[in-house]
C-alpha positions as CSV (number, residue, x, y, z in Angstrom):
1,M,83.0,125.2,116.7
2,S,80.6,125.9,113.8
3,L,77.4,123.8,113.9
4,V,76.6,122.4,110.5
5,L,73.8,120.0,109.8
6,P,74.3,117.3,107.1
7,S,71.0,118.5,105.6
8,E,72.6,121.9,104.9
9,L,75.3,120.1,102.8
10,V,72.7,118.2,101.0
11,V,70.9,121.4,100.0
12,D,74.0,123.5,99.3
13,R,76.4,121.0,97.7
14,F,74.6,117.8,96.8
15,L,71.4,119.0,95.2
16,P,72.9,121.6,92.8
17,T,75.4,119.0,91.6
18,V,72.8,116.3,91.1
19,R,70.4,118.6,89.3
20,A,73.2,119.7,87.0
21,M,74.1,116.1,86.3
22,L,70.4,115.1,85.7
23,A,69.9,118.1,83.4
24,T,72.9,117.1,81.3
25,R,71.8,113.5,81.1
26,L,68.2,114.4,80.2
27,A,69.4,116.8,77.5
28,E,71.7,114.1,76.1
29,R,68.6,111.8,75.9
30,G,66.7,114.4,73.8
31,M,64.6,116.3,76.4
32,T,64.0,120.0,75.8
33,Q,65.1,122.5,78.4
34,Q,61.5,123.3,79.1
35,E,60.7,119.6,79.7
36,I,63.8,119.3,81.9
37,A,62.8,122.4,84.0
38,A,59.4,120.8,84.6
39,E,60.9,117.5,85.7
40,L,63.5,119.1,88.0
41,G,61.2,121.9,89.4
42,V,63.6,124.7,88.4
43,T,63.5,127.5,85.8
44,Q,64.5,127.1,82.2
45,A,67.3,129.6,82.8
46,A,68.7,127.3,85.5
47,V,68.5,124.3,83.2
48,S,70.5,126.4,80.6
49,K,73.2,127.0,83.1
50,Y,73.3,123.3,84.1
51,V,73.6,122.1,80.6
52,S,76.3,124.7,79.7
53,G,78.3,123.7,82.7
54,E,78.1,127.1,84.4
55,S,76.3,125.8,87.5
56,G,79.4,124.8,89.5
57,G,78.7,121.9,91.8
58,D,81.0,119.5,93.7
59,D,83.3,117.0,91.9
60,R,83.1,114.8,94.9
61,F,79.6,113.9,93.9
62,R,80.2,114.0,90.1
63,D,83.0,111.4,90.5
64,D,81.1,109.2,93.0
65,P,80.2,105.9,91.2
66,E,77.0,105.5,93.2
67,T,75.8,109.0,92.4
68,V,76.6,108.6,88.7
69,A,74.8,105.3,88.6
70,T,71.7,106.7,90.3
71,V,71.6,109.8,88.0
72,E,71.9,107.5,85.0
73,R,69.1,105.3,86.3
74,I,66.8,108.3,87.0
75,A,67.5,109.8,83.6
76,D,66.7,106.6,81.8
77,G,63.6,106.1,83.9
78,L,62.2,109.6,83.3
79,V,62.9,109.6,79.6
80,G,61.5,106.0,79.1
81,G,58.4,106.6,81.2
82,E,59.3,103.9,83.8
83,M,59.7,106.5,86.5
84,D,57.8,109.6,87.7
85,G,58.8,112.3,90.1
86,Y,57.9,110.1,93.1
87,D,60.2,107.3,91.9
88,A,63.0,109.7,91.2
89,L,62.6,111.3,94.7
90,A,62.8,107.8,96.3
91,E,66.0,107.1,94.4
92,L,67.6,110.4,95.5
93,L,66.6,109.9,99.2
94,S,68.1,106.5,99.2
95,L,71.3,107.9,97.6
96,V,71.5,110.6,100.3
97,R,71.2,108.1,103.1
98,S,74.0,106.0,101.5
99,L,76.3,109.0,101.0
100,E,75.8,110.0,104.6
101,D,77.1,106.6,105.7
102,R,80.9,107.1,105.4
103,G,80.4,108.6,101.9
104,P,81.0,112.1,100.3
105,I,78.4,113.8,102.5
106,C,80.2,112.4,105.6
107,E,83.5,113.7,104.2
108,L,82.1,117.1,103.6
109,H,80.6,117.1,107.1
110,E,84.0,116.4,108.7
111,E,85.5,119.2,106.7
112,E,82.9,121.7,107.9
113,M,83.0,120.4,111.5
114,P,86.6,119.3,112.2
115,A,85.5,118.1,115.7
116,L,84.0,115.1,113.9
117,R,87.3,114.0,112.3
118,G,88.7,110.7,113.4
119,L,85.4,109.5,114.9
120,G,84.4,107.2,112.1
121,C,81.2,109.1,112.6
122,D,77.9,107.3,112.2
123,L,75.9,110.2,113.6
124,C,73.7,110.4,110.5
125,V,73.1,106.7,110.5
126,R,72.7,105.7,114.1
127,G,71.7,109.0,115.6
128,L,72.7,110.0,119.2
129,D,74.8,107.2,120.6
130,P,76.6,107.1,123.9
131,D,79.4,105.3,122.3
132,V,80.2,108.4,120.3
133,R,80.9,110.3,123.5
134,A,83.3,107.6,124.6
135,E,85.1,107.8,121.2
136,R,85.3,111.6,121.4
137,D,86.7,111.4,124.9
138,V,89.4,109.0,123.9
139,L,90.4,111.0,120.8
140,A,90.6,114.2,122.9
141,N,92.8,112.4,125.5
142,V,95.2,111.1,122.8
143,R,95.3,114.6,121.3
144,T,96.2,116.1,124.7
145,A,98.8,113.4,125.3
146,A,100.5,114.1,122.0
147,R,100.7,117.8,122.8
148,T,102.0,116.9,126.3
149,L,104.8,114.9,124.7
150,A,105.6,117.7,122.2
151,S,106.0,120.2,125.1
152,T,108.1,117.8,127.3
153,P,111.7,119.0,127.6
154,E,114.3,116.6,126.1
155,M,111.6,114.3,124.7
156,T,113.2,114.6,121.3
157,D,116.2,112.6,122.6
158,F,113.9,109.6,123.3
159,I,112.0,109.3,120.0
160,P,113.0,106.0,118.3
161,N,114.1,106.0,114.7
162,V,110.8,104.3,113.9
163,G,108.9,107.1,115.6
164,T,106.9,107.4,118.7
165,N,103.1,106.9,119.1
166,V,100.6,107.4,121.8
167,G,97.5,105.4,122.0
168,M,94.4,104.8,124.1
169,C,91.6,102.2,123.8
170,L,87.9,102.3,124.3
171,P,86.5,100.4,127.3
172,A,85.9,96.7,126.5
173,S,88.1,96.9,123.4
174,G,88.4,94.0,121.0
175,D,90.9,94.9,118.3
176,E,93.2,97.7,117.0
177,T,90.2,99.6,115.5
178,D,89.2,100.3,119.1
179,V,92.5,102.0,119.8
180,A,93.1,105.7,118.9
181,A,96.6,106.8,118.0
182,I,98.4,109.3,115.7
183,P,98.5,108.4,112.0
184,G,102.0,108.2,110.7
185,R,103.5,108.3,114.2
186,I,105.3,111.2,116.0
187,Y,108.8,112.1,114.9
188,A,111.7,114.4,116.0
189,M,112.7,116.7,113.2
190,G,115.1,119.7,113.5
191,G,115.1,119.5,117.3
192,R,111.4,119.6,117.6
193,I,108.6,117.1,117.7
194,E,106.2,116.8,114.7
195,I,102.7,115.5,115.2
196,P,101.6,114.8,111.6
197,A,97.8,114.5,112.2
198,N,95.0,114.3,114.6
199,P,94.4,111.0,116.3
200,E,92.2,108.3,114.6
201,F,91.0,104.9,115.6
202,G,92.9,102.1,114.0
203,A,95.9,104.3,113.2
204,S,98.6,102.3,114.8
205,K,99.1,98.5,114.9
206,H,102.2,98.5,117.2
207,V,101.0,100.8,120.1
208,A,97.6,99.2,119.8
209,T,99.0,95.8,120.4
210,A,100.7,97.0,123.6
211,V,97.5,98.8,124.8
212,L,95.3,95.8,124.1
213,A,97.7,93.4,125.8
214,A,97.7,95.7,128.9
215,T,94.0,96.2,129.1
216,A,93.3,92.5,128.7
217,V,95.2,91.9,132.0
218,D,94.1,95.1,133.7
219,P,91.0,96.9,132.2
220,E,92.0,100.1,134.1
221,I,95.1,100.4,131.9
222,R,94.1,101.9,128.6
223,G,96.9,104.1,127.5
224,A,100.5,103.7,126.3
225,V,103.4,105.5,124.7
226,N,106.5,104.0,123.1
227,I,109.9,105.6,123.5
228,A,113.5,104.6,123.0
229,T,115.0,102.2,125.6
230,D,117.5,104.1,127.8
231,D,119.2,102.8,130.9
232,A,119.1,106.2,132.6
233,L,115.4,106.3,132.1
234,L,114.9,102.8,133.5
235,E,116.9,103.8,136.5
236,A,114.7,106.9,136.9
237,A,111.7,104.6,136.9
238,E,113.2,102.6,139.8
239,T,113.9,105.9,141.6
240,L,110.2,106.7,141.3
241,G,109.3,103.3,142.8
242,I,108.5,101.6,139.4
243,E,110.0,98.2,138.6
244,P,110.4,98.1,134.8
245,L,109.6,94.8,133.2
246,E,111.9,93.4,130.5
247,F,110.4,91.4,127.6
248,D,111.7,89.7,124.5
249,A,112.0,91.8,121.3
250,D,112.1,88.8,118.9
251,Y,108.8,87.0,119.0
252,E,106.0,85.9,116.6
253,D,103.0,87.2,118.5
254,R,103.9,90.3,120.4
255,G,100.4,90.7,122.0
256,E,100.4,87.2,123.4
257,H,103.9,87.5,124.6
258,L,103.1,90.8,126.4
259,R,100.0,89.4,128.0
260,S,102.0,86.4,129.2
261,R,104.7,88.6,130.7
262,F,102.1,90.8,132.4
263,A,100.3,87.8,133.8
264,D,103.5,86.4,135.1
265,R,104.2,89.7,136.9
266,G,100.6,89.7,138.2
267,A,99.9,93.2,137.0
268,V,100.6,95.6,134.1
269,P,103.9,97.5,134.8
270,R,104.0,101.2,134.3
271,V,107.2,100.6,132.3
272,A,108.0,97.6,130.0
273,Y,111.0,97.4,127.7
274,H,113.1,95.3,125.4
275,R,116.8,95.5,124.3
276,G,116.1,95.0,120.6
277,A,117.1,92.2,118.2
278,F,118.3,91.9,114.7
279,G,116.4,94.6,112.7
280,I,114.4,95.5,115.8
281,E,115.1,98.8,117.6
282,P,115.1,98.8,121.4
283,V,111.8,100.2,122.6
284,T,110.2,101.0,126.0
285,Y,106.4,101.2,126.6
286,V,105.1,103.5,129.3
287,F,101.5,102.6,130.4
288,G,98.8,104.6,132.1
289,A,95.1,104.6,132.9
290,T,94.9,107.0,129.9
291,A,97.1,108.3,127.2
292,V,97.6,111.5,129.2
293,D,98.7,109.5,132.3
294,A,101.3,107.7,130.2
295,A,102.6,110.9,128.7
296,E,102.8,112.7,132.0
297,L,104.7,109.7,133.5
298,I,107.3,110.1,130.7
299,G,107.7,113.7,131.8
300,D,108.2,112.6,135.4
301,L,110.8,110.1,134.2
302,L,112.7,112.6,132.1
303,E,112.7,115.1,135.0
304,S,114.0,112.5,137.4
305,E,116.6,111.3,135.0
306,S,118.0,114.8,134.5
307,T,118.4,115.5,138.2
């Protein structure tokens, strides 16, 4: 993993772009290249490149409304005498802090360090936070679970038409944004399983609803996978000593219905299923302490079913 600091991106990508934008705006307001060079602390030759459009830069910042507004404000202030270098620096520092908070600098940082993707990273804003470790662990677990499913023999036969997803929630989760899953779901295509993207928090409403219902009854259960309902698979669960729980497919509040059924059982079952309804495909949920636990149980069920 390459270690890239956000400050490197500010120096290498943000500053050249903003300097070019400022040079252009100041030239449009009548400043000479020598005056612009003095304001920006660069050479006149650099200003010439900025103004001619030869300096490159990053369109992500050029097109960012907040960056454009800040540059316009600084240019007006410098030309009108309402700002000096100190004021302009304060404006730019404030802009950098804003762009590091889920803005273009944050996007660039995720591109340079893919390990940050999906975290909703606030590292630049909140600093070192133990919650980030928990988020990374959950994302890694879901990623491993998805790969486990993709390598499980015969798994393609149990992918519903609506797709499969695998999810896992953070401890003490409140809503679906605390549940990591695969964006776009997992599909079977051409006899193989396609995982369209790395896991992200808030990526799946359906599997998140099941996970949150389970963890509300038993905090030790934080992972789930949905697959197609199949009688042979349900019989395999019973062979392994698991009593599947049937629930209704047609209901208004699925989360509340699942919580009620789990509470009636007195525990969260490892396997819960429904038979479908009008416009609703039959689906089975397999639960586990983690997403990997749920994925591995599916492998055990498929192996038992085939013997």
